[in-house]
KOLNU-121913 format. One record per residue: y, x, z of N, C-alpha, C, CB in turn. Coordinates in pm, whole numbers. Glycine has a CB too. Layout:
% residues N
Y | X | Z | Y | X | Z | Y | X | Z | Y | X | Z
...
% end
This chain:
% residues 71
-84 | 59 | -19 | 15 | -23 | 22 | 133 | 92 | 15 | -17 | -99 | 172
206 | 96 | -73 | 337 | 147 | -125 | 433 | 123 | -19 | 384 | 78 | -259
512 | 155 | 105 | 602 | 156 | 144 | 752 | 154 | 101 | 572 | 215 | 188
860 | 41 | 130 | 956 | 35 | 102 | 1054 | 161 | 106 | 979 | -56 | 158
1169 | 165 | 28 | 1262 | 230 | 45 | 1335 | 213 | 138 | 1312 | 233 | -33
1415 | 298 | 221 | 1519 | 261 | 340 | 1612 | 216 | 243 | 1579 | 386 | 454
1694 | 121 | 376 | 1830 | 129 | 348 | 1947 | 217 | 309 | 1857 | 98 | 419
2053 | 225 | 239 | 2132 | 329 | 239 | 2252 | 334 | 379 | 2197 | 320 | 92
2239 | 407 | 440 | 2320 | 448 | 623 | 2459 | 423 | 559 | 2302 | 663 | 716
2515 | 441 | 461 | 2662 | 433 | 439 | 2729 | 309 | 409 | 2694 | 513 | 339
2607 | 241 | 315 | 2672 | 124 | 230 | 2577 | -6 | 269 | 2670 | 161 | 47
2462 | 36 | 311 | 2367 | -86 | 370 | 2278 | -148 | 210 | 2497 | -243 | 461
2284 | -36 | 112 | 2273 | -96 | -3 | 2167 | -127 | -7 | 2305 | -42 | -101
2027 | -227 | -48 | 1926 | -231 | -1 | 1832 | -176 | -146 | 1908 | -373 | 69
1914 | -249 | -298 | 1778 | -179 | -413 | 1843 | -96 | -461 | 1700 | -266 | -545
1973 | -25 | -468 | 1978 | 104 | -555 | 1969 | 185 | -483 | 2081 | 136 | -634
1859 | 224 | -413 | 1840 | 382 | -288 | 1698 | 411 | -384 | 1797 | 342 | -37
1684 | 534 | -433 | 1595 | 602 | -497 | 1539 | 706 | -423 | 1644 | 644 | -604
1424 | 810 | -465 | 1402 | 905 | -388 | 1458 | 1038 | -471 | 1254 | 901 | -346
1507 | 1152 | -411 | 1581 | 1216 | -466 | 1537 | 1363 | -376 | 1728 | 1148 | -465
1394 | 1395 | -441 | 1347 | 1509 | -389 | 1320 | 1522 | -227 | 1439 | 1603 | -432
1295 | 1666 | -199 | 1276 | 1673 | -76 | 1365 | 1801 | 20 | 1129 | 1682 | -76
1397 | 1777 | 126 | 1481 | 1924 | 203 | 1387 | 2013 | 223 | 1558 | 1906 | 359
1472 | 2090 | 289 | 1403 | 2248 | 333 | 1318 | 2237 | 407 | 1481 | 2352 | 400
1306 | 2123 | 503 | 1208 | 2085 | 586 | 1118 | 2014 | 554 | 1242 | 2040 | 672
1114 | 1976 | 443 | 976 | 1892 | 404 | 984 | 1791 | 377 | 883 | 1876 | 481
1123 | 1687 | 440 | 1129 | 1575 | 441 | 1178 | 1549 | 343 | 1171 | 1528 | 526
1140 | 1407 | 313 | 1190 | 1277 | 175 | 1367 | 1273 | 199 | 1102 | 1057 | 216
1412 | 1294 | 97 | 1554 | 1272 | 55 | 1587 | 1153 | -4 | 1594 | 1365 | -31
1656 | 1101 | -16 | 1708 | 964 | -97 | 1834 | 967 | -159 | 1719 | 844 | -9
1868 | 921 | -284 | 2004 | 881 | -307 | 2000 | 764 | -298 | 2066 | 914 | -419
2133 | 740 | -293 | 2219 | 570 | -327 | 2275 | 571 | -441 | 2350 | 519 | -228
2259 | 498 | -540 | 2337 | 448 | -672 | 2440 | 390 | -680 | 2284 | 376 | -739
2441 | 323 | -509 | 2584 | 229 | -532 | 2694 | 340 | -462 | 2583 | 41 | -430
2689 | 448 | -356 | 2811 | 508 | -302 | 2788 | 623 | -342 | 2843 | 503 | -158
2677 | 664 | -425 | 2644 | 817 | -483 | 2649 | 920 | -359 | 2768 | 870 | -606
2545 | 876 | -296 | 2529 | 979 | -118 | 2405 | 1026 | -119 | 2539 | 884 | 53
2361 | 1119 | -50 | 2219 | 1158 | -31 | 2170 | 1151 | 106 | 2197 | 1293 | -78
2090 | 1073 | 169 | 2043 | 1119 | 302 | 1929 | 1124 | 338 | 2085 | 1065 | 387
1885 | 1141 | 418 | 1731 | 1134 | 465 | 1735 | 1056 | 637 | 1658 | 1328 | 469
1644 | 1017 | 588 | 1577 | 893 | 735 | 1605 | 946 | 839 | 1403 | 858 | 761
1553 | 1095 | 856 | 1528 | 1154 | 977 | 1580 | 1308 | 984 | 1380 | 1143 | 1002
1637 | 1316 | 1083 | 1650 | 1453 | 1042 | 1620 | 1540 | 1157 | 1786 | 1482 | 988
1568 | 1675 | 1160 | 1532 | 1770 | 1227 | 1622 | 1880 | 1306 | 1463 | 1816 | 1150
1746 | 1896 | 1187 | 1805 | 1980 | 1221 | 1887 | 2006 | 1360 | 1857 | 1981 | 1134
1890 | 2074 | 1465 | 1906 | 2063 | 1602 | 2029 | 2036 | 1628 | 1868 | 2167 | 1671
2094 | 2150 | 1550 | 2269 | 2180 | 1534 | 2305 | 2007 | 1518 | 2330 | 2304 | 1349
2293 | 1943 | 1465 | 2303 | 1842 | 1379 | 2319 | 1727 | 1488 | 2178 | 1832 | 1275
2212 | 1741 | 1591 | 2229 | 1670 | 1714 | 2340 | 1726 | 1839 | 2087 | 1668 | 1768
2314 | 1826 | 1831 | 2388 | 1936 | 1903 | 2539 | 1873 | 1924 | 2388 | 2087 | 1809
2554 | 1924 | 1786 | 2700 | 1885 | 1747 | 2782 | 1730 | 1787 | 2694 | 1894 | 1589
2706 | 1653 | 1762 | 2733 | 1473 | 1778 | 2725 | 1523 | 1956 | 2561 | 1315 | 1690
2651 | 1553 | 2014 | 2650 | 1525 | 2155 | 2769 | 1632 | 2208 | 2487 | 1549 | 2225
2795 | 1694 | 2132 | 2907 | 1809 | 2219 | 3043 | 1706 | 2202 | 2938 | 2010 | 2119
3043 | 1646 | 2007 | 3147 | 1562 | 2020 | 3183 | 1474 | 2160 | 3124 | 1481 | 1915
3064 | 1411 | 2166 | 3104 | 1281 | 2273 | 3135 | 1329 | 2396 | 2987 | 1173 | 2303
3095 | 1455 | 2441 | 3200 | 1500 | 2598 | 3287 | 1555 | 2570 | 3156 | 1593 | 2713
3343 | 1604 | 2474 | 3460 | 1659 | 2427 | 3605 | 1582 | 2422 | 3426 | 1696 | 2304
3552 | 1440 | 2388 | 3673 | 1344 | 2320 | 3741 | 1261 | 2448 | 3599 | 1215 | 2191
3642 | 1261 | 2559 | 3722 | 1228 | 2685 | 3758 | 1317 | 2781 | 3663 | 1143 | 2754
3741 | 1469 | 2757 | 3827 | 1562 | 2831 | 3935 | 1520 | 2774 | 3803 | 1712 | 2824
3946 | 1583 | 2618 | 4085 | 1557 | 2524 | 4170 | 1450 | 2564 | 4054 | 1521 | 2375
4096 | 1349 | 2614 | 4186 | 1214 | 2586 | 4268 | 1191 | 2719 | 4085 | 1066 | 2550
4212 | 1288 | 2847 | 4221 | 1247 | 2989 | 4294 | 1385 | 3016 | 4067 | 1208 | 3080
4310 | 1494 | 2949 | 4399 | 1533 | 3033 | 4523 | 1600 | 2925 | 4324 | 1636 | 3144
4634 | 1646 | 2984 | 4782 | 1630 | 2908 | 4771 | 1785 | 2900 | 4942 | 1550 | 3001
4832 | 1845 | 2795 | 4852 | 1995 | 2822 | 4960 | 2074 | 2904 | 4865 | 2044 | 2708
5073 | 1981 | 2923 | 5104 | 2015 | 3012 | 5073 | 2009 | 3177 | 5175 | 1990 | 2979
4978 | 1942 | 3188 | 4891 | 1941 | 3320 | 4796 | 2078 | 3313 | 4787 | 1790 | 3330
4755 | 2101 | 3272 | 4680 | 2251 | 3227 | 4781 | 2415 | 3233 | 4630 | 2224 | 3039
4860 | 2388 | 3188 | 4959 | 2529 | 3156 | 5037 | 2533 | 3295 | 5087 | 2512 | 3000
% end
């Protein structure tokens, strides 16, 4: 039984997604014909996770502390 293709995470297109080769990690890549972007369903690049977690942690600190309070 053939599995269906995933929806595009950028534009939510369901029918315009096609396979687009494999990433270095060996995971399947996909291309959305509607928004012209490529994506993977799963990412195993650890810095991808770490960067997003750091951004979540840094944002409240920057918003809460004024530069004049620090100097």
